[in-house]
C-alpha positions as CSV (number, residue, x, y, z in Angstrom):
1,M,-3.1,-16.8,-2.9
2,K,-4.5,-19.9,-0.7
3,S,-2.8,-21.0,2.5
4,N,-1.9,-24.4,0.4
5,G,0.3,-22.7,-2.1
6,E,-2.3,-22.5,-5.2
7,L,-2.4,-19.1,-6.9
8,W,-5.9,-18.2,-8.3
9,S,-6.8,-15.2,-10.7
10,Y,-10.0,-13.7,-10.7
11,P,-10.6,-11.6,-13.6
12,R,-13.3,-9.2,-13.6
13,G,-16.1,-10.9,-15.2
14,G,-14.6,-14.2,-15.3
15,A,-13.8,-17.6,-14.0
16,P,-11.0,-17.9,-11.4
17,A,-8.3,-20.2,-12.2
18,Q,-5.1,-21.3,-10.9
19,V,-2.0,-19.9,-12.2
20,G,0.6,-21.1,-10.7
21,Q,1.7,-22.6,-7.5
22,M,4.1,-21.3,-4.4
23,Y,6.3,-23.6,-2.0
24,W,6.5,-22.6,1.7
25,S,9.2,-23.2,4.1
26,G,8.8,-22.8,7.6
27,K,6.0,-23.3,10.0
28,H,2.5,-24.9,8.2
29,E,0.5,-22.6,10.9
30,D,2.2,-19.3,9.5
31,R,1.1,-20.4,5.7
32,A,-2.4,-19.0,5.7
33,G,-1.1,-15.9,7.1
34,N,1.9,-15.4,5.0
35,A,-0.9,-16.3,1.7
36,R,-2.6,-13.1,2.8
37,L,-0.3,-10.7,3.3
38,V,0.8,-12.2,-0.1
39,S,-2.2,-11.6,-1.6
40,F,-2.8,-8.4,-0.4
41,A,0.7,-6.8,-0.9
42,A,-0.5,-4.8,-4.4
43,D,-3.8,-3.5,-3.2
44,L,-2.2,-2.3,0.5
45,S,0.3,-0.3,-1.6
46,E,-1.6,1.1,-4.0
47,D,-4.1,2.3,-1.0
48,L,-1.2,3.8,0.7
49,Q,-0.1,5.6,-2.3
50,E,-3.8,6.7,-2.8
51,M,-3.7,7.7,0.9
52,Y,0.2,9.4,0.6
53,H,-1.3,11.5,-2.3
54,L,-4.8,12.6,-0.5
55,V,-3.1,14.1,2.3
56,S,-0.5,15.5,-0.1
57,Q,-2.8,17.8,-1.1
58,P,-2.9,21.4,-0.4
59,S,-6.1,21.5,1.4
60,V,-5.8,18.3,3.8
61,V,-2.0,20.0,3.9
62,A,-3.2,23.1,5.6
63,A,-5.9,21.4,7.6
64,I,-3.2,19.3,9.3
65,K,-0.2,21.7,9.7
66,A,-2.6,24.0,11.9
67,D,-3.8,21.4,14.1
68,Q,-0.5,21.5,16.4
69,R,-2.6,18.3,18.3
70,I,-2.3,16.2,15.3
71,Y,0.4,18.0,13.3
72,G,3.9,16.1,14.8
73,K,1.6,12.7,14.9
74,A,0.2,12.6,11.4
75,R,4.0,13.6,10.2
76,L,5.8,10.8,11.5
77,I,3.0,8.6,9.8
78,I,2.8,10.2,6.9
79,E,6.8,9.6,6.9
80,N,6.2,6.6,7.5
81,A,4.3,5.6,4.6
82,R,6.2,7.8,2.1
83,Q,9.0,5.3,3.2
84,T,7.4,2.1,2.7
85,L,5.4,3.3,-0.2
86,E,9.7,4.1,-1.9
87,Q,10.7,0.5,-0.1
88,A,7.5,-1.7,-1.5
89,T,7.9,0.5,-5.4
90,G,11.4,1.1,-5.7
91,E,10.4,4.9,-6.8
92,K,12.0,7.8,-4.4
93,L,9.2,10.0,-3.8
94,P,8.9,13.9,-2.8
95,E,9.2,14.9,1.3
96,W,5.8,15.4,2.2
97,P,3.7,17.9,1.9
98,H,5.1,18.5,-1.9
99,I,3.5,16.0,-3.8
100,D,5.1,15.4,-8.1
101,P,2.8,17.1,-9.8
102,T,3.0,15.0,-13.4
103,K,0.9,12.2,-11.3
104,S,-2.7,12.7,-10.8
105,L,-5.3,11.7,-8.1
106,A,-6.9,8.4,-8.7
107,S,-11.1,9.0,-7.9
């Protein structure tokens, strides 16, 4: 998404193509920032899902729980990530450190 509202697709190995147009309301100076947020929202959500699954692996859970200096803050950050993912995806996620065994860790 460009700050003028143009929506572009950049397929791997293919030529970029404009696929749509968005119309913004609000301040002109906010458009570039809003365009960046919209264009990276899917990547951010996917990365946050991968991070949540990674910190739910048994060895990582054990390491976090073993260090009392970081445990409280880590648990708060992970819980915030879980809630953000639930809002972004509409899916109910298990509370940390429990994971859904049917979902594999992306490589």
